[in-house]
Backbone as a chain_set.jsonl record, in Angstrom:
{"seq": "MKIRFAATAAIAATALLALTGCTTSMTDSTQNPDSSATESVTVADANSSDVMFTTMMIPHHEQAVEMADMVLMKEGIDQRVLTLARDVKAAQAPEIALMNSWLNDWGVEVDSGMAGMDQGDGMMSDSDMTDLESASGVEASRLFLEQMILHHEGAIDMALLEVEAGQNSAAVELAQQVIDAQTGEIDVMRDILSSL", "coords": {"N": [[0.922, -1.286, -0.026], [1.982, 1.314, 0.881], [3.934, 1.496, -1.083], [2.51, 1.852, -3.342], [1.019, 4.103, -2.827], [3.2, 5.902, -2.719], [4.076, 5.864, -5.36], [1.817, 7.073, -6.567], [2.089, 9.591, -5.526], [4.491, 10.18, -6.678], [3.571, 10.429, -9.431], [1.702, 12.608, -9.113], [3.687, 14.623, -8.417], [5.344, 14.821, -10.69], [3.1, 15.834, -12.252], [3.043, 18.161, -11.05], [5.394, 19.509, -11.859], [4.934, 19.9, -14.409], [2.913, 21.565, -14.006], [4.169, 23.921, -13.083], [5.857, 24.62, -15.056], [3.819, 25.562, -16.854], [2.697, 27.54, -15.205], [4.709, 29.578, -15.392], [4.551, 30.498, -17.974], [1.917, 31.198, -18.405], [1.326, 33.194, -16.443], [3.056, 35.243, -17.106], [2.774, 38.168, -18.51], [3.946, 39.413, -20.642], [4.783, 37.312, -22.301], [2.477, 36.043, -22.936], [0.071, 37.93, -23.612], [-2.563, 37.775, -23.957], [-3.678, 36.226, -22.003], [-5.982, 35.589, -19.562], [-6.818, 37.289, -16.468], [-8.123, 35.895, -14.536], [-7.476, 33.189, -15.26], [-4.68, 33.35, -14.867], [-4.471, 33.73, -12.05], [-5.752, 31.394, -11.072], [-4.067, 29.288, -11.887], [-1.568, 30.174, -10.675], [-2.291, 29.892, -8.126], [-2.3, 27.188, -7.284], [-0.885, 24.664, -5.364], [1.611, 22.041, -4.713], [0.115, 20.339, -2.913], [-2.531, 20.862, -3.687], [-2.681, 19.865, -6.287], [-1.961, 17.1, -5.828], [-4.038, 16.331, -4.0], [-6.239, 16.635, -5.836], [-5.59, 15.112, -8.124], [-5.517, 12.672, -6.837], [-8.139, 12.359, -5.636], [-9.896, 12.182, -7.721], [-9.91, 9.599, -9.092], [-10.476, 8.261, -6.741], [-13.169, 9.267, -6.112], [-14.446, 8.322, -8.562], [-14.303, 5.636, -8.156], [-15.923, 5.206, -6.043], [-18.484, 6.09, -7.238], [-18.648, 4.024, -9.166], [-19.085, 1.776, -7.257], [-21.45, 2.62, -6.14], [-23.141, 2.501, -8.477], [-23.206, -0.311, -8.915], [-24.566, -1.304, -6.704], [-26.956, -0.002, -7.168], [-27.974, -1.21, -9.329], [-28.798, -3.743, -8.455], [-31.293, -6.165, -7.0], [-33.304, -6.399, -4.198], [-31.78, -4.814, -2.328], [-31.423, -3.003, 0.655], [-33.653, -0.125, 1.306], [-32.754, 2.203, 2.354], [-29.933, 1.917, 1.789], [-29.952, 2.066, -0.958], [-30.798, 4.663, -1.336], [-28.63, 6.134, -0.144], [-26.74, 5.309, -1.898], [-27.599, 6.645, -4.266], [-27.296, 9.141, -3.373], [-24.51, 9.36, -2.849], [-23.572, 9.039, -5.443], [-24.885, 11.288, -6.812], [-23.539, 13.427, -5.502], [-20.75, 13.132, -5.816], [-20.395, 12.703, -8.43], [-20.674, 15.183, -10.024], [-18.549, 16.588, -8.684], [-16.294, 15.194, -9.642], [-16.124, 16.113, -12.351], [-15.764, 18.856, -11.811], [-13.178, 18.778, -10.519], [-11.743, 17.622, -12.541], [-11.728, 19.738, -14.431], [-10.323, 21.859, -12.889], [-7.704, 20.604, -13.022], [-7.394, 20.852, -15.771], [-7.345, 23.551, -16.083], [-5.118, 24.195, -14.63], [-3.191, 23.329, -16.355], [-2.41, 20.51, -15.941], [-1.661, 17.447, -16.916], [-3.093, 14.166, -16.594], [-1.971, 10.978, -16.411], [-3.657, 8.479, -18.09], [-3.515, 5.908, -17.385], [-3.339, 5.988, -14.659], [-5.781, 5.684, -13.492], [-6.202, 2.976, -12.919], [-4.656, 2.492, -10.68], [-3.964, 1.908, -7.282], [-5.147, 4.433, -5.28], [-4.389, 5.173, -2.769], [-5.333, 5.477, 0.753], [-8.403, 3.847, 1.645], [-9.129, 3.075, -0.825], [-10.785, 0.388, -2.81], [-9.704, -2.901, -3.472], [-9.281, -4.852, -6.522], [-10.479, -7.435, -5.925], [-11.971, -6.696, -3.724], [-14.056, -5.369, -5.132], [-14.936, -7.266, -6.853], [-16.228, -8.89, -4.973], [-18.144, -7.33, -4.13], [-19.665, -6.99, -6.448], [-20.535, -9.557, -6.86], [-22.225, -10.122, -4.698], [-25.402, -10.354, -3.211], [-28.653, -9.035, -2.289], [-29.232, -8.613, 1.176], [-26.675, -9.196, 2.005], [-25.166, -7.883, 0.008], [-25.941, -5.254, 0.545], [-24.839, -4.941, 3.243], [-22.195, -5.36, 2.602], [-21.629, -3.297, 0.95], [-21.951, -0.953, 2.646], [-20.005, -1.457, 4.438], [-17.713, -1.433, 3.029], [-17.969, 1.182, 1.829], [-17.784, 2.745, 4.125], [-15.132, 2.492, 4.739], [-14.031, 3.519, 2.529], [-14.948, 6.135, 2.448], [-13.657, 7.044, 4.811], [-10.899, 7.069, 3.967], [-11.027, 9.048, 2.008], [-11.504, 11.164, 3.562], [-9.366, 11.378, 5.175], [-7.504, 12.065, 3.11], [-8.732, 14.566, 2.407], [-8.338, 16.088, 4.723], [-5.519, 16.536, 4.707], [-5.408, 18.21, 2.596], [-6.878, 20.446, 3.403], [-5.281, 21.284, 5.39], [-2.676, 21.781, 4.033], [-3.233, 22.727, 1.553], [-3.416, 25.306, -1.093], [-5.051, 26.465, -3.103], [-7.979, 28.108, -3.084], [-10.52, 27.051, -3.752], [-10.203, 24.366, -3.949], [-9.421, 23.675, -1.327], [-11.824, 24.377, -0.152], [-13.569, 22.507, -1.237], [-12.492, 20.147, -0.35], [-13.062, 20.459, 2.589], [-15.663, 20.337, 2.279], [-15.989, 17.662, 1.54], [-15.032, 16.438, 3.885], [-17.019, 17.155, 5.811], [-19.405, 16.31, 4.505], [-18.995, 13.385, 4.057], [-18.352, 12.653, 6.63], [-20.691, 12.866, 7.903], [-22.194, 10.989, 6.508], [-20.845, 8.559, 7.055], [-21.682, 8.285, 9.62], [-24.341, 7.669, 9.173], [-24.147, 5.393, 7.781], [-23.212, 3.554, 9.456], [-25.304, 3.341, 11.338], [-27.334, 2.208, 9.724], [-25.933, -0.052, 9.167], [-25.821, -1.447, 11.633], [-28.502, -2.061, 11.878], [-29.222, -4.045, 10.044]], "CA": [[0.032, -0.011, -0.028], [2.866, 2.476, 0.801], [4.567, 1.528, -2.437], [1.389, 2.364, -4.388], [0.743, 5.558, -2.487], [4.452, 6.484, -3.146], [3.908, 5.836, -6.855], [0.823, 8.035, -6.963], [2.743, 10.829, -5.146], [5.542, 10.612, -7.822], [2.961, 10.979, -10.645], [1.344, 13.966, -8.771], [4.893, 15.305, -8.288], [5.424, 15.036, -12.045], [2.08, 16.763, -12.716], [3.222, 19.518, -10.462], [6.584, 19.974, -12.508], [4.348, 20.317, -15.689], [2.187, 22.823, -13.647], [5.059, 24.865, -12.634], [6.249, 25.195, -16.344], [2.733, 26.182, -17.174], [2.441, 28.705, -14.531], [5.419, 30.764, -15.804], [4.244, 30.918, -19.433], [0.611, 31.894, -18.457], [1.266, 34.27, -15.702], [3.869, 36.254, -17.757], [1.931, 38.839, -19.625], [4.833, 39.794, -21.7], [5.005, 36.208, -23.107], [1.172, 35.764, -23.35], [-0.627, 39.097, -23.196], [-3.934, 37.4, -24.036], [-4.195, 35.322, -21.023], [-6.901, 36.295, -18.661], [-6.509, 37.432, -15.08], [-8.587, 34.642, -13.859], [-6.652, 32.079, -15.481], [-3.274, 33.414, -14.15], [-4.504, 33.612, -10.642], [-5.98, 30.076, -10.906], [-2.874, 28.556, -12.089], [-0.73, 30.415, -9.782], [-2.768, 29.533, -6.782], [-2.367, 25.839, -7.157], [0.244, 24.114, -5.083], [1.631, 20.577, -4.744], [-0.896, 19.694, -2.171], [-3.793, 21.041, -4.314], [-2.435, 18.774, -7.345], [-2.032, 15.809, -5.274], [-5.424, 16.153, -3.735], [-7.102, 16.654, -7.059], [-5.259, 13.814, -8.863], [-5.952, 11.279, -6.158], [-9.439, 12.382, -5.439], [-10.791, 11.862, -8.813], [-10.165, 8.143, -9.161], [-11.233, 7.771, -5.591], [-14.772, 9.487, -6.297], [-14.782, 7.423, -9.611], [-14.561, 4.153, -7.678], [-17.183, 5.422, -5.247], [-19.476, 6.203, -8.153], [-18.804, 2.648, -9.635], [-19.652, 1.109, -6.079], [-22.909, 3.017, -6.14], [-23.76, 1.954, -9.57], [-23.302, -1.631, -8.681], [-25.692, -1.561, -5.839], [-28.233, 0.347, -7.604], [-28.426, -2.317, -10.257], [-29.11, -5.136, -7.752], [-32.466, -6.314, -6.393], [-33.291, -6.923, -2.759], [-31.02, -3.99, -1.39], [-32.264, -2.125, 1.487], [-33.883, 1.124, 0.601], [-31.754, 3.078, 2.915], [-28.723, 1.822, 1.141], [-30.161, 2.692, -2.184], [-30.82, 6.157, -1.191], [-27.301, 6.394, 0.153], [-25.922, 5.028, -3.229], [-27.895, 7.63, -5.029], [-26.625, 10.412, -2.868], [-22.92, 9.433, -3.215], [-23.519, 9.223, -7.077], [-25.23, 12.74, -7.098], [-22.616, 14.406, -5.031], [-19.46, 12.778, -6.339], [-20.038, 12.848, -10.056], [-20.155, 16.577, -10.22], [-17.135, 16.799, -8.063], [-15.135, 14.614, -10.645], [-16.082, 16.98, -13.305], [-15.169, 20.063, -11.403], [-11.716, 18.606, -10.455], [-11.072, 17.651, -13.921], [-11.713, 21.108, -14.905], [-9.136, 22.368, -12.218], [-6.527, 20.198, -13.758], [-7.206, 21.303, -17.07], [-7.035, 25.056, -15.939], [-3.741, 24.241, -14.217], [-2.347, 22.701, -17.177], [-2.096, 19.319, -15.498], [-2.112, 16.208, -17.605], [-2.919, 12.982, -15.749], [-1.817, 9.717, -17.453], [-4.912, 7.768, -18.158], [-3.169, 4.735, -16.76], [-3.473, 6.237, -13.185], [-7.074, 5.235, -12.889], [-6.268, 1.593, -12.355], [-3.804, 2.339, -9.526], [-4.523, 2.082, -5.924], [-4.93, 5.75, -5.083], [-4.164, 5.582, -1.417], [-6.312, 4.952, 1.806], [-9.732, 3.56, 1.389], [-9.555, 2.349, -2.169], [-11.109, -0.998, -2.752], [-9.001, -3.675, -4.239], [-10.075, -5.687, -7.385], [-11.069, -8.459, -5.256], [-13.286, -6.087, -3.049], [-15.119, -4.835, -6.062], [-15.718, -8.466, -7.367], [-17.181, -9.414, -4.093], [-19.437, -6.517, -4.094], [-20.523, -7.309, -7.62], [-21.101, -10.859, -6.947], [-23.133, -10.189, -3.674], [-26.832, -9.728, -3.47], [-29.561, -8.797, -0.994], [-28.701, -8.089, 2.531], [-25.116, -9.413, 1.954], [-24.564, -6.868, -0.832], [-26.226, -4.105, 1.386], [-23.831, -4.955, 4.193], [-20.71, -5.241, 2.062], [-21.451, -1.929, 0.336], [-21.959, -0.123, 3.69], [-18.619, -1.732, 4.989], [-16.574, -0.829, 2.001], [-17.913, 2.656, 1.664], [-17.332, 3.462, 5.231], [-13.517, 2.565, 4.708], [-13.605, 4.348, 1.3], [-14.965, 7.526, 2.911], [-12.41, 7.364, 5.744], [-9.757, 7.293, 3.158], [-11.267, 10.275, 1.447], [-11.522, 12.163, 4.672], [-7.766, 11.533, 5.349], [-6.928, 13.044, 1.957], [-9.189, 15.882, 2.48], [-7.564, 16.788, 5.918], [-4.194, 16.926, 4.317], [-5.571, 19.358, 1.655], [-7.211, 21.618, 4.291], [-3.961, 21.79, 6.129], [-1.56, 22.218, 3.311], [-3.62, 23.202, 0.3], [-3.32, 26.785, -1.27], [-6.0, 27.008, -3.746], [-9.209, 28.197, -2.13], [-11.777, 26.153, -4.301], [-9.774, 23.015, -3.719], [-9.51, 23.675, 0.044], [-13.217, 24.317, 0.199], [-14.074, 21.171, -1.7], [-12.009, 19.142, 0.727], [-13.766, 20.676, 3.736], [-17.015, 19.709, 1.998], [-15.714, 16.343, 1.576], [-14.857, 16.015, 5.28], [-18.253, 17.433, 6.374], [-20.485, 15.213, 4.01], [-18.742, 11.953, 4.306], [-18.395, 12.056, 8.128], [-22.194, 12.577, 8.189], [-22.538, 9.694, 5.701], [-20.381, 7.26, 7.698], [-22.597, 8.127, 10.696], [-25.667, 7.143, 8.557], [-23.913, 3.912, 7.231], [-22.987, 2.788, 10.694], [-26.449, 3.232, 11.844], [-27.919, 1.294, 8.85], [-25.299, -1.417, 9.195], [-26.215, -1.958, 12.991], [-29.815, -2.518, 11.931], [-29.368, -4.991, 9.019]], "C": [[0.745, 1.286, 0.066], [3.345, 2.863, -0.497], [3.627, 2.201, -3.425], [1.107, 3.87, -4.096], [1.959, 6.521, -2.945], [4.339, 6.763, -4.623], [2.927, 6.993, -7.262], [1.36, 9.509, -6.587], [3.689, 11.263, -6.224], [4.744, 11.164, -9.081], [2.342, 12.435, -10.358], [2.533, 14.937, -8.835], [5.218, 15.812, -9.825], [4.355, 15.932, -12.604], [2.389, 18.154, -12.227], [4.258, 20.169, -11.242], [5.898, 20.445, -13.796], [3.469, 21.618, -15.313], [3.159, 24.065, -13.507], [5.624, 25.607, -14.113], [5.133, 26.016, -16.888], [2.565, 27.5, -16.531], [3.256, 29.87, -15.015], [5.013, 31.349, -17.055], [2.817, 31.755, -19.191], [0.58, 32.983, -17.442], [2.098, 35.486, -16.187], [3.199, 37.101, -18.756], [2.68, 39.421, -20.915], [4.985, 38.612, -22.669], [3.464, 35.815, -23.63], [0.196, 36.807, -22.914], [-2.062, 38.843, -23.185], [-4.544, 36.723, -23.003], [-4.998, 36.181, -20.059], [-6.349, 36.431, -17.275], [-6.742, 36.417, -14.284], [-7.739, 33.473, -13.953], [-5.264, 32.135, -14.836], [-3.454, 33.219, -12.78], [-4.903, 32.099, -10.254], [-4.776, 29.203, -10.831], [-1.733, 28.814, -10.904], [-1.024, 30.106, -8.457], [-2.65, 28.111, -6.385], [-0.966, 25.415, -6.577], [0.487, 22.61, -5.159], [0.688, 19.782, -4.189], [-2.222, 19.687, -3.107], [-3.708, 20.03, -5.711], [-2.521, 17.501, -6.902], [-3.338, 15.417, -4.788], [-6.261, 15.825, -4.768], [-6.898, 15.256, -7.835], [-5.542, 12.611, -8.261], [-7.389, 11.273, -5.725], [-10.393, 11.872, -6.525], [-10.945, 10.422, -9.095], [-10.899, 7.573, -7.96], [-12.628, 8.174, -5.623], [-15.089, 8.626, -7.475], [-15.075, 6.035, -9.096], [-15.837, 4.155, -6.742], [-18.533, 5.389, -6.12], [-19.784, 4.611, -8.704], [-19.618, 1.735, -8.514], [-21.219, 1.252, -6.11], [-23.662, 2.435, -7.251], [-24.086, 0.498, -9.454], [-24.402, -1.986, -7.836], [-26.886, -0.967, -6.297], [-28.802, -0.508, -8.714], [-28.947, -3.575, -9.679], [-30.666, -4.921, -7.331], [-32.235, -6.757, -5.009], [-32.263, -6.17, -1.815], [-31.974, -3.087, -0.685], [-32.347, -0.761, 1.026], [-33.04, 2.261, 1.247], [-30.378, 3.106, 2.197], [-28.776, 2.36, -0.27], [-30.206, 4.12, -2.236], [-29.411, 6.676, -0.916], [-26.506, 6.287, -1.121], [-26.146, 6.158, -4.149], [-27.344, 8.985, -4.606], [-25.121, 10.461, -3.16], [-22.745, 9.75, -4.728], [-23.782, 10.783, -7.35], [-24.24, 13.668, -6.632], [-21.212, 14.163, -5.609], [-19.159, 12.942, -7.812], [-19.763, 14.152, -10.528], [-18.774, 17.126, -9.903], [-15.982, 16.432, -8.979], [-15.063, 15.658, -11.739], [-15.424, 18.288, -12.922], [-13.495, 19.852, -11.134], [-11.017, 18.383, -11.63], [-10.871, 18.873, -14.581], [-10.518, 21.907, -14.339], [-7.876, 21.898, -12.87], [-6.248, 20.734, -15.167], [-6.827, 22.74, -17.126], [-5.589, 25.092, -15.551], [-2.692, 23.783, -15.219], [-1.785, 21.452, -16.764], [-2.704, 18.151, -16.26], [-2.109, 15.072, -16.87], [-2.974, 11.829, -16.663], [-3.109, 8.936, -17.163], [-4.821, 6.466, -17.442], [-3.347, 4.756, -15.197], [-4.684, 5.796, -12.679], [-7.224, 3.819, -12.331], [-5.192, 1.535, -11.207], [-4.562, 2.398, -8.308], [-4.097, 3.534, -5.606], [-4.766, 6.158, -3.659], [-5.37, 5.075, -0.539], [-7.832, 4.904, 1.202], [-10.231, 3.016, 0.14], [-9.737, 0.861, -2.206], [-10.182, -1.746, -3.64], [-9.907, -4.296, -5.559], [-10.968, -6.811, -6.894], [-12.377, -8.043, -4.376], [-14.369, -5.752, -4.029], [-15.69, -6.141, -6.641], [-16.438, -8.954, -6.339], [-18.385, -8.663, -4.014], [-20.361, -6.787, -5.264], [-21.202, -8.68, -7.597], [-22.162, -10.954, -5.787], [-24.496, -9.777, -4.13], [-27.597, -9.577, -2.159], [-28.887, -7.977, 0.133], [-27.165, -8.254, 2.565], [-24.516, -8.319, 1.153], [-24.796, -5.464, -0.089], [-25.163, -3.751, 2.465], [-22.543, -4.731, 3.672], [-20.687, -3.753, 1.454], [-21.188, -0.913, 1.4], [-20.473, -0.27, 4.338], [-17.572, -1.154, 4.209], [-16.683, 0.678, 1.843], [-17.642, 3.424, 2.951], [-15.605, 3.6, 5.214], [-13.199, 3.506, 3.617], [-13.775, 5.803, 1.714], [-13.923, 7.913, 4.069], [-11.201, 7.742, 5.014], [-9.894, 8.691, 2.514], [-11.101, 11.419, 2.36], [-10.006, 12.366, 5.028], [-7.129, 12.334, 4.4], [-7.411, 14.551, 2.185], [-8.59, 16.809, 3.673], [-6.386, 17.307, 5.496], [-4.373, 18.181, 3.391], [-5.938, 20.59, 2.468], [-6.132, 22.12, 4.857], [-2.851, 22.293, 5.302], [-1.881, 22.769, 1.874], [-3.613, 24.81, 0.135], [-4.571, 27.276, -2.192], [-7.485, 26.982, -3.099], [-10.289, 27.29, -2.48], [-11.293, 24.702, -3.949], [-9.8, 22.732, -2.233], [-11.074, 23.536, 0.46], [-13.84, 23.176, -0.152], [-13.663, 20.052, -0.611], [-12.657, 19.249, 2.139], [-15.159, 20.107, 3.472], [-17.0, 18.314, 1.986], [-15.75, 15.718, 3.041], [-16.261, 16.184, 5.958], [-19.286, 16.356, 5.94], [-20.166, 13.826, 4.39], [-18.528, 11.745, 5.786], [-19.773, 11.993, 8.421], [-22.733, 11.27, 7.623], [-22.05, 8.4, 6.401], [-21.178, 7.265, 9.019], [-23.8, 7.36, 10.256], [-25.398, 5.601, 8.196], [-23.824, 3.203, 8.345], [-24.366, 2.518, 11.393], [-27.363, 2.136, 11.198], [-27.224, -0.074, 9.083], [-25.822, -2.164, 10.531], [-27.597, -2.655, 12.908], [-30.082, -3.585, 10.861], [-29.466, -6.275, 9.617]], "O": [[0.31, 2.28, -0.515], [3.303, 3.98, -1.011], [4.028, 3.039, -4.232], [0.987, 4.715, -4.982], [1.794, 7.643, -3.425], [4.519, 7.909, -5.036], [3.205, 7.764, -8.18], [1.078, 10.481, -7.287], [3.745, 12.417, -6.646], [5.131, 12.158, -9.696], [2.436, 13.333, -11.194], [2.331, 16.053, -9.315], [5.327, 17.003, -10.112], [4.701, 16.784, -13.423], [2.066, 19.163, -12.855], [4.14, 21.387, -11.378], [6.359, 21.483, -14.27], [3.31, 22.552, -16.099], [2.769, 25.172, -13.877], [5.783, 26.818, -14.267], [5.405, 27.114, -17.372], [2.314, 28.498, -17.208], [2.757, 30.993, -15.096], [5.097, 32.563, -17.241], [2.638, 32.844, -19.736], [-0.327, 33.795, -17.629], [1.874, 36.611, -15.74], [3.091, 36.647, -19.896], [2.137, 39.796, -21.953], [5.306, 38.876, -23.828], [3.345, 35.288, -24.736], [-0.481, 36.602, -21.906], [-2.8, 39.559, -22.508], [-5.766, 36.574, -22.976], [-4.69, 37.346, -19.808], [-5.427, 35.688, -16.939], [-5.935, 35.979, -13.464], [-7.327, 32.842, -12.979], [-4.744, 31.138, -14.336], [-2.608, 32.525, -12.216], [-4.437, 31.603, -9.228], [-4.519, 28.496, -9.857], [-1.131, 27.909, -10.327], [-0.113, 30.038, -7.632], [-2.881, 27.805, -5.215], [0.049, 25.744, -7.19], [-0.402, 21.917, -5.653], [0.35, 18.713, -4.696], [-2.884, 18.66, -3.261], [-4.741, 19.484, -6.097], [-3.176, 16.712, -7.583], [-3.793, 14.31, -5.074], [-6.986, 14.833, -4.696], [-7.803, 14.467, -8.107], [-5.79, 11.594, -8.91], [-7.876, 10.179, -5.44], [-11.445, 11.273, -6.302], [-12.076, 10.001, -9.336], [-11.726, 6.664, -8.027], [-13.393, 7.355, -5.113], [-16.2, 8.108, -7.368], [-15.991, 5.357, -9.561], [-16.642, 3.225, -6.715], [-19.522, 4.752, -5.754], [-20.898, 4.089, -8.676], [-20.618, 1.082, -8.815], [-22.041, 0.335, -6.109], [-24.75, 1.902, -7.033], [-25.172, 0.09, -9.866], [-25.159, -2.898, -8.169], [-27.929, -1.415, -5.821], [-30.005, -0.495, -8.975], [-29.501, -4.405, -10.399], [-31.213, -3.818, -7.308], [-31.226, -7.359, -4.644], [-31.896, -6.663, -0.748], [-32.981, -2.552, -1.149], [-31.41, -0.203, 0.456], [-32.693, 3.212, 0.546], [-29.763, 4.16, 2.029], [-27.843, 3.002, -0.751], [-29.665, 4.736, -3.155], [-29.066, 7.695, -1.514], [-25.656, 7.139, -1.38], [-25.212, 6.663, -4.773], [-26.986, 9.83, -5.426], [-24.573, 11.453, -3.64], [-21.931, 10.563, -5.165], [-22.993, 11.448, -8.021], [-24.045, 14.691, -7.288], [-20.551, 15.171, -5.86], [-18.075, 13.22, -8.325], [-18.83, 14.377, -11.299], [-18.067, 17.864, -10.59], [-14.958, 17.101, -9.116], [-13.948, 16.079, -12.047], [-14.584, 18.783, -13.673], [-12.675, 20.687, -11.514], [-9.882, 18.821, -11.824], [-9.869, 19.046, -15.275], [-9.78, 22.544, -15.09], [-7.038, 22.719, -13.245], [-5.135, 20.997, -15.622], [-6.109, 23.173, -18.027], [-4.852, 25.93, -16.07], [-1.488, 23.84, -14.969], [-0.653, 21.21, -17.182], [-3.905, 17.882, -16.289], [-1.009, 14.836, -16.371], [-3.835, 11.688, -17.532], [-3.524, 8.813, -16.011], [-5.814, 5.934, -16.946], [-3.479, 3.72, -14.545], [-4.75, 5.509, -11.484], [-8.082, 3.475, -11.518], [-4.882, 0.406, -10.826], [-5.693, 2.884, -8.276], [-2.913, 3.866, -5.64], [-4.963, 7.325, -3.319], [-6.262, 4.372, -1.013], [-8.32, 5.75, 0.454], [-11.37, 2.59, -0.05], [-8.902, 0.13, -1.672], [-9.854, -1.14, -4.66], [-11.134, -4.193, -5.553], [-12.055, -7.065, -7.412], [-13.432, -8.67, -4.269], [-15.547, -5.873, -3.693], [-16.888, -6.15, -6.921], [-17.448, -9.555, -6.703], [-19.493, -9.176, -3.859], [-21.587, -6.818, -5.152], [-22.248, -8.918, -8.202], [-22.992, -11.857, -5.89], [-24.752, -9.078, -5.11], [-27.148, -9.981, -1.087], [-28.195, -6.965, 0.023], [-26.48, -7.422, 3.161], [-23.453, -7.819, 1.522], [-23.908, -4.612, -0.122], [-24.683, -2.628, 2.619], [-21.785, -3.948, 4.244], [-19.642, -3.106, 1.537], [-20.326, -0.055, 1.203], [-19.85, 0.726, 4.707], [-16.663, -0.473, 4.684], [-15.678, 1.38, 1.737], [-17.311, 4.609, 2.907], [-14.967, 4.583, 5.59], [-12.216, 4.242, 3.706], [-12.921, 6.638, 1.414], [-13.452, 9.047, 4.152], [-10.512, 8.681, 5.412], [-8.916, 9.439, 2.497], [-10.627, 12.494, 1.993], [-9.532, 13.497, 5.142], [-6.31, 13.196, 4.718], [-6.665, 15.53, 2.157], [-8.409, 18.023, 3.572], [-6.1, 18.46, 5.819], [-3.549, 19.095, 3.432], [-5.375, 21.664, 2.253], [-5.955, 23.339, 4.871], [-2.105, 23.159, 5.759], [-1.001, 23.191, 1.123], [-3.786, 25.531, 1.118], [-5.041, 28.4, -2.016], [-8.027, 25.957, -2.685], [-10.958, 26.77, -1.587], [-12.17, 23.889, -3.656], [-10.176, 21.62, -1.862], [-11.472, 22.705, 1.276], [-14.711, 22.762, 0.614], [-14.449, 19.233, -0.133], [-12.788, 18.23, 2.818], [-15.756, 19.474, 4.342], [-17.989, 17.721, 2.417], [-16.373, 14.696, 3.326], [-16.617, 15.263, 6.692], [-19.908, 15.649, 6.735], [-20.991, 13.14, 4.994], [-18.533, 10.576, 6.17], [-20.143, 11.099, 9.182], [-23.585, 10.589, 8.194], [-22.69, 7.349, 6.364], [-21.336, 6.158, 9.534], [-24.23, 6.448, 10.962], [-26.262, 4.73, 8.299], [-24.38, 2.105, 8.312], [-24.502, 1.459, 12.005], [-28.014, 1.327, 11.859], [-27.886, -1.107, 9.18], [-26.195, -3.336, 10.492], [-27.896, -3.604, 13.632], [-31.234, -4.016, 10.809], [-29.601, -7.276, 8.913]]}, "num_chains": 1, "name": "protein.A"}
């Protein structure tokens, strides 16, 4: 796990180097007089923590949406779990689009192969995902809740690091939203789990 996390960190660091090169050309009005002030501020305002948070949170959210989709296609799932799965999907899908737009604005290109990597704490393994896909009824409801609690805890850990070290105000704000929303969802999931 630590090796995979380090590999992700290295990819994010490479992305940051690309960002640094882009920042110079985009904020220097003598080289690029047509660049907008907003664009320059956005690029200049992203630090390595912002890039790391964003590049790691995108695939993390993508997996949560995938888990929600799996449960939503099953029969015999507890209605409270279905509601939670819909809420997860409704919240995280737009956040994926938002974070991708930030990377685009910052000039950060993320290797498409990154999506298959373990992105850090809380990510489910291929085996975990297979177990969820194979499960049904109460077992699937329980497994989804157990996995999503761990998944949310990992997201909260990443978000706490961003709040502490991030520079981009929008990224820090999103990180705080992740902490608040997913902490509340963990409480709900634990309550549901105890009653299944």
